[in-house]
Residue, then its C-alpha position, 0 to 999 in steps of 0.5 A: m072442450p073449446k074448439t082450438t083455433l084453425p091455422p092462418a090459411v095460405t095465400l096463394p099468389l093468383d099466377e101461382a094458384r094457376a100453375w098449381l090447377v094445371s100441372h096437378l090436373g094433368l095439362a102441363t105437359p104429357a106426365y102420363p104413359e101411353g094408351a091404356k097403361g096412360v088412361r089407368a095412371l089418369l083415373r087413380h090421378l084425377r079421382h073422378i072423370q064426370l061423365d055426359p051421354l052427349d058424344v058430339i067430337g068425343t063424350n066429356a070422358d073421351l075430352v078429358a082423356l084425349a087432352r092429357v095422354d097420349g096414344i088413345s082414340k075416342g072411347d079408349v077411356y072406357r076400353h082400358l078402364y072395363p071391366g077391371h079398373a074402374f066402375e061408375h058412381w054418384a061423386k061429382e054427378r055421375c064419373i068414372l071412379p077408380a076400382s080400389s074406390f068401390p069398397h067406400y062406396r058399396e058401404h056408403s052408395l051417394e045419391t046425388p038428390w035428384w036421382r030419387l032412389a025411393t021413387r023408384l023402389e015405390r014403383l018397382p016390385e022386389k021381385v023384378l029388382s031379384a029377378v035381374l039381379e040374379e039373371l046377371e050373376a049366371r049369365g053377365p054381362l049384359t046390357a039392358a036390352e040383353l036382359t029377359d023384359h019384365g014390363a013397364v013402370k010409371p017413369l020418373d018426370w024432372s020437369g018434363w024430362k022422362g026416365t025409363s018405363k022399362a022395369t027391367s031398365m029401372a031395376l038396373e038404376v036401382l041395383w047400380t046405385r045400391c053397388e050391388i052391381v057396376v058398370c063393366g063396359r060402355g059401348p053402341g049397344g050402352k053400358r053393359y052391367d054385371v055383378p062385382h065379384r066378376a068385373l071388379p075381382d080384385v076389390a069387390r071382396a075387399h072392406a073399406g076398413h071403416t064402417g062409419d058415416e064419419s069414416f066415408a065423409r073423411w075420406a070423400l072429402a080428402e078424395r074431392v079435394e085431391a080431385a079439384g085442386l082448390l076446392s071453394r068452401v062455397s057451396g056449388p056443383h063442385w060439391s055435389t053429393l057432399s053438401p052436406v059435408r061441406t057445411s058440417p065440422l068436418p073440413d074444419t076439422l081436417v084442416r086442424e089436424g093437418l090433413l087439408e090446408e085452407v087457402a085465400l085467394p088475393g082480392s076474394p072473400r073466398r076460402y078454399l081447400a088443397p091437399t097438405g102438403f101441395r106447395s111442396r109438390p112439383v108443379t111443371a110448367p106447361d108445354e106448346r100444346m093445345r088442348i080442347l077440353g071438355p065441357l066437364d073438365p075437372l079444371l072447370w068444375d069451378r067457374a068462379l075459380v075459373n074466371q078469377l084465375f083465368g079470366f075466363e067467363y065459361v057457361w054451359e050452355v047445352y041445356k040452355p034455350e037457344e035464344q038464350r045461349r050468348w055463345g053455343w050448343y057444345v061449347c069447348p074451351l081452348l089450354h094453351r101455355g097455361q092459358l084459356v086462350g078461346r073456345l070452339e064449337a064443333r061436331v064430326q059428320e061425315g069423317v070431317l072434323r068441323v069447327e063451326k064457330l070459334w072465339r078467340e079470346k080478347g086481349v090473349k093471342l091464340d096461336d093458329a099453328a097449335l089450334d092447327e096441330a090440336l085440331a089434327r090430333h083430334a081429328r085423328a083421334c075420332g076417326a076423322v079425315k079432314v078438319r074444316r075451320p074458320r080463321a075469323r073470330v066470330g062472337 
């Protein structure tokens, strides 16, 4: 049976696309309650909050939450979500995901290509896996350090980056990938693990409802489109873990079925996927608050789209050698009145939020009063009592 023709793509003016993304991703005005309820509502809406272990002025997950939810401090994104409201798995790389998604992941665990689960299994005795799982069942939640030490294993090597050499820690990685255990907390002692029926009691016994690979892919693609707002059909990190879906017939199928819409932007050959009916959703005008964005904020997932819509070139250079960096090590963009107006590099040291470098975007006025308010707000959230920043443009 011949395929039906795709509905014509919706052409979205750049200013409308920019306004849609800022509003849809919760960056226009405070759209969530304060405190714990707001963090939980934020995760349900964003679908994914990407994780990164670096903590310079807060982790990326902290920055995502602090840019959108009032009444929280650094670390609250974890304290308010674990246990019971969230788990971690591969989505847009490693992410915090809503607890409601767990049944889908348990049946169809994803794995980012570089994770190499099969190699871990080759190096890890089955009896160690069983012993770690049994101990967590009996005594959890526990950190890796609180579990019985099962000796050493050969670590994985990613071009010189070494993985764990501890059998217990590698067993936790395997069990976590399989969704046999979940992360149920994060703190100074590291990740805490537990069995799902304790950590996620409301969903652990639920079934996803569909067990086939195609059903999971349909669900995961719709989730990714909602998370991105506009998902480019061109390959890139915004498709992480779903690259096979991108090149499958499924995106076209969902467009034909009216479950997704295809979008064109003026001046670009790219096509984007958007949630069906997105043009009828309310778009909130941005407020006067300046927001400090994490380097892996969902607004920044597609750097080519950011450049087209905001005229803002952004590359996260944290893993580049210093001599190859144009900007700096841990640089965070500044969003104000729906525009990306600059970027800064900062750190918290000895009770002071120190802005080491500040770049004002050419052709866009950076409001110093709004920046001072943003830095003061962020300092309080990080437990800092002072702010130090340069006034002149650098870079």
